[in-house]
N, C-alpha and C positions, 0 to 999 in steps of 0.2 A: 504494500500500500504506500502510495506517495501522497504527500500533502504539498500543495503549491499555493503560496500566498500571492494574490494578485495585486495587493496594495503594498506600498512601502511601509516601513515601521511607523513613521509619523502618522500616516493616514489611518493605520490600524489603531494606534493609540487614541486618536481623536474619536473614532467610532466607539471604542470601549468607554471612553470618558462620557460621551453623549448618552450612552446606554445607562451608565451609572447615574448621571445627572438626572435622568428622567425618573429613576426609582427614588433617588434622594429627595426630589421635589415632593413626592407623596408624603414622606415623613416630615419634611420641612413645613409643608402646609398644615399638617396636624399639629406640629409644635407651635406655629403661629396662632392657630385657633385656641390652643390650650392657654397661651399667654394672654390673648385678648379676652378670654372668658374669666381668667383668674387674677390678672394683675390689678384691675380696679378694686376688687374686694380685698386683696392683700394690702394695697396702699391705704385703703380706709382703715384696716385693722392696725397697721403700723402707726398711723397718725393718732388714732384713738387710744393707742397703748402708751403714748408719750406722757411724761410727767407734766408737760405744759397743758395738755388737754385736761387732766384731772384738776390742775390748779385753776383753769378757766371755768370749769364746771362748778367747783365748790371750794376753792382754796384762795390763796393769796391773789392770783391774777383776777379772779372774778370781782373781788372787792376793790383792788387797786384800779382796775380799768372800768369798773362799774357796769359789768355785763350781766343782766338778769336772765338772758336767754341764750347763753353760749352754746348749748347742744344744738339748737336749731340753726344758729349761724354757722357753726362748724360743719354740720351735715350739709348745708347748702353749698358751702365752700368746696367740700370734698366731692360732692356731686358735680359741680362745675368742672373740676379737674378731671375726674375719672370718666365723665361722659364725653369728653372731648380729647381723648388721647390721640395723638397724631403718630401713626406708624409709617415708617419708611421701609419698604420691603424690597430686597434684591433677591429674587428667586435663584436657586442654584443654576449655574451655567458654566460652560467650558470656556476658560480663558487661557489660551496657549496650552500648556500641559497640566492645567490644574482645574479643579471644580471649585468655584467660589460662589459665595452668597452671603447674605446677612440681613440684619434688620436693626432698626432703632425705634425707640418710643419716646416721644416728647410729651411730657406730662405737666410739668409745672415750670413756668418761666422764672428764671433766677431773680428777676427784679419784681416779680409778682404783678407785672403790668396787666396781666390777663384778668385779674380780679379786683385790683385796687379801685375803689370808688363804688363797688357794688354795695347794695344795702347790707349784706351780711358782714361786710368788713367795717361797718360803721355802727355806732351805738347812739341812739337818739336821746338827748337830754330834754325831757318834756318841760322841766321847770325853766330852763334857759333858752329853749327853742332852737337848738343847733345840734349837729351831728359831730361825733368825735371819732377819728380814724383809729380805733383800737388796734386793728390788725397791723397797720403801718407802724404804729408805735412799738408793737411787740416784735416785729421781724426785721425792721430796717433802721430804727432810730438808735439802737444800742442803749447806752446809758445817758443819752442826751437829755437835758432838762427840757421837757416838752411843754410843761405847764409852769411858767415863771410865777413867782410870788404866791404860790399856793402849795399845799401839801395835803396828803391823805390823813384824815382823822377817822378812827374807828369808833363810830357811835351809832346807836339804833335811832333812826329817824325816818319819817315818811318822805322826807326830801331826798333820801338816798335811792338810787335806782335799784340797788340790791337790798336795801334796808339795813345795811351794816356799816357803810362808810360814805363819807362826803369829803369834798375838797374845802379846806379852810385856809385863810391867809397864812402864809408861812414862807419858808426859804426857797421853795420851788420843788417841783416833782418830776421825776423820771424813773423809769424802771431800773431796778438793780438785779433782783433775781429773774432769771429767764430772759434777760435782755438779749436782743438779737441784731445782727447786721446782715447785709446781703450775703456775706460769705459764711456766716455762722449764726443760725437762728433756729427757732422751733422746728420748722419743716426740714431744713437740711440735717439737723441733728436726728430727727425721727427717721428720715430715710437712711442715714448712715447706720443707725442702730438696727434697722431692718435689712441691712445689706445681705446678711447671711440667708434670710428667708427669700429675698429676691433672687439671689444667686441659685439657691436650691430650686426655685421655680424654673429658671432658665435651663438648668441642667436636666431637670425632669422632663421638660418640654422637648428638648432636643436630644 
């Protein structure tokens, strides 16, 4: 028995790679669907597991920032992010002598310009008639003194949005605990803390 190759080695290699790429694409597409179905819920879990979330719901940040409805605001924020994830997908294909492909997912803008100004990033002061940008103060302003000539006083009063604290004349106020900047804030810290879970998802998907 004789075997005769009618293609040169390079042409044979290309045919083999294209055959593999076709099969790999099936698993690649399954992996992408797994990520698209799982990533939103995982991001939500990661953010809601952060110490900042618990402080906003019933701790120091709730009273410092005066947010009576933090869970509703944060849920709306997370929904805005996870319902608009932008995927860039490069299906497996043959490039020279390799099969290449990949994907990326854009979820949260580093400067939060996608949500700043939304109702859920503000808290309305009904006594004074204006809105306060609590989310911007928390994630971008660091320890800047954002309210000059006033400070937080913990007292029970109906004039308080949370019933536990109000601003009174004083040396000035800015966040100390949980303060954040563009590079290091509540959300970047939460995502970093959840990196192992995100990596595990990617490994399982592919």
